N, CA, C and O of each residue as an XYZ file, in Angstrom:
168
protein
N      84.320    116.997    -69.241
C      83.012    116.909    -69.867
C      82.845    117.983    -70.945
O      81.886    118.753    -70.895
N      83.733    118.047    -71.889
C      83.635    119.083    -72.922
C      82.496    118.850    -73.910
O      82.088    119.781    -74.604
N      81.978    117.631    -73.987
C      80.909    117.325    -74.944
C      79.513    117.513    -74.358
O      78.521    117.135    -74.980
N      79.435    118.097    -73.165
C      78.146    118.267    -72.501
C      77.726    119.729    -72.588
O      78.464    120.628    -72.184
N      76.519    119.954    -73.128
C      75.957    121.305    -73.162
C      75.063    121.452    -71.933
O      73.977    120.876    -71.865
N      75.538    122.229    -70.973
C      74.860    122.339    -69.687
C      73.444    122.894    -69.843
O      72.518    122.408    -69.194
N      73.269    123.889    -70.682
C      71.945    124.496    -70.859
C      70.962    123.480    -71.432
O      69.828    123.379    -70.964
N      71.390    122.735    -72.434
C      70.518    121.719    -73.035
C      70.162    120.642    -72.021
O      69.011    120.213    -71.947
N      71.129    120.212    -71.252
C      70.868    119.188    -70.239
C      69.908    119.703    -69.169
O      69.054    118.956    -68.692
N      70.044    120.970    -68.791
C      69.154    121.549    -67.790
C      67.728    121.633    -68.326
O      66.772    121.326    -67.613
N      67.587    122.050    -69.588
C      66.260    122.118    -70.213
C      65.643    120.723    -70.289
O      64.453    120.555    -70.020
N      66.440    119.728    -70.651
C      65.941    118.349    -70.711
C      65.507    117.861    -69.337
O      64.494    117.172    -69.213
N      66.268    118.213    -68.304
C      65.924    117.793    -66.949
C      64.614    118.443    -66.499
O      63.762    117.781    -65.907
N      64.457    119.731    -66.777
C      63.225    120.429    -66.408
C      62.039    119.835    -67.157
O      60.965    119.653    -66.585
N      62.234    119.537    -68.429
C      61.172    118.934    -69.234
C      60.768    117.572    -68.678
O      59.581    117.261    -68.589
N      61.748    116.767    -68.307
C      61.459    115.447    -67.734
C      60.730    115.582    -66.404
O      59.812    114.815    -66.114
N      61.137    116.552    -65.602
C      60.488    116.773    -64.308
C      59.029    117.167    -64.491
O      58.152    116.677    -63.780
N      58.775    118.048    -65.440
C      57.390    118.478    -65.698
C      56.542    117.333    -66.240
O      55.368    117.210    -65.891
N      57.123    116.507    -67.080
C      56.390    115.347    -67.603
C      56.052    114.385    -66.468
O      54.946    113.846    -66.410
N      57.012    114.172    -65.563
C      56.791    113.299    -64.407
C      55.652    113.846    -63.544
O      54.765    113.100    -63.130
N      55.684    115.155    -63.278
C      54.628    115.769    -62.473
C      53.269    115.664    -63.159
O      52.256    115.441    -62.496
N      53.240    115.823    -64.470
C      51.983    115.693    -65.208
C      51.452    114.272    -65.114
O      50.246    114.064    -64.979
N      52.349    113.291    -65.186
C      51.931    111.894    -65.060
C      51.375    111.613    -63.674
O      50.376    110.906    -63.541
N      52.004    112.153    -62.643
C      51.500    111.968    -61.279
C      50.105    112.570    -61.146
O      49.216    111.960    -60.551
N      49.912    113.761    -61.698
C      48.602    114.408    -61.645
C      47.554    113.558    -62.357
O      46.436    113.397    -61.869
N      47.923    113.024    -63.502
C      47.006    112.178    -64.265
C      46.637    110.919    -63.482
O      45.469    110.533    -63.428
N      47.629    110.290    -62.884
C      47.382    109.077    -62.097
C      46.485    109.387    -60.906
O      45.559    108.630    -60.612
N      46.753    110.491    -60.222
C      45.932    110.850    -59.067
C      44.501    111.187    -59.478
O      43.559    110.863    -58.754
N      44.330    111.828    -60.620
C      42.987    112.130    -61.120
C      42.237    110.842    -61.441
O      41.068    110.690    -61.088
N      42.916    109.922    -62.109
C      42.302    108.633    -62.440
C      41.937    107.864    -61.176
O      40.872    107.252    -61.099
N      42.819    107.899    -60.194
C      42.547    107.230    -58.916
C      41.312    107.840    -58.252
O      40.457    107.119    -57.736
N      41.225    109.172    -58.269
C      40.074    109.845    -57.681
C      38.782    109.476    -58.388
O      37.752    109.275    -57.745
N      38.833    109.386    -59.714
C      37.649    108.997    -60.477
C      37.236    107.567    -60.148
O      36.048    107.279    -60.004
N      38.207    106.678    -60.029
C      37.900    105.279    -59.700
C      37.302    105.175    -58.301
O      36.354    104.423    -58.077
N      37.860    105.930    -57.370
C      37.332    105.901    -56.001
C      35.900    106.444    -55.964
O      35.043    105.917    -55.256
N      35.658    107.501    -56.736
C      34.313    108.076    -56.780
C      33.332    107.088    -57.411
O      32.194    106.967    -56.959
N      33.772    106.381    -58.456
C      32.911    105.382    -59.096
C      32.564    104.267    -58.114
O      31.423    103.807    -58.069
N      33.541    103.839    -57.336
C      33.269    102.809    -56.330
C      32.300    103.325    -55.271
O      31.418    102.599    -54.812
N      32.475    104.585    -54.892
C      31.597    105.188    -53.896
C      30.165    105.280    -54.419
O      29.215    105.019    -53.680
N      30.009    105.650    -55.685
C      28.677    105.751    -56.291
C      28.039    104.365    -56.396
O      26.824    104.227    -56.250
N      28.850    103.347    -56.646
C      28.342    101.988    -56.819
C      27.872    101.328    -55.541
O      27.270    100.255    -55.586
N      28.131    101.937    -54.420
C      27.707    101.327    -53.144
C      26.242    101.537    -52.872
O      25.734    101.087    -51.845
């Protein structure tokens, strides 16, 4: 694997992981807002 820059790949992996975590947080926040809206509508 001489064409692989380990540091760059590690940075890309960390960046992807953080983006994934941010998306999960966003989805959970949206879910919480939707649940609260349903609760208010009752």
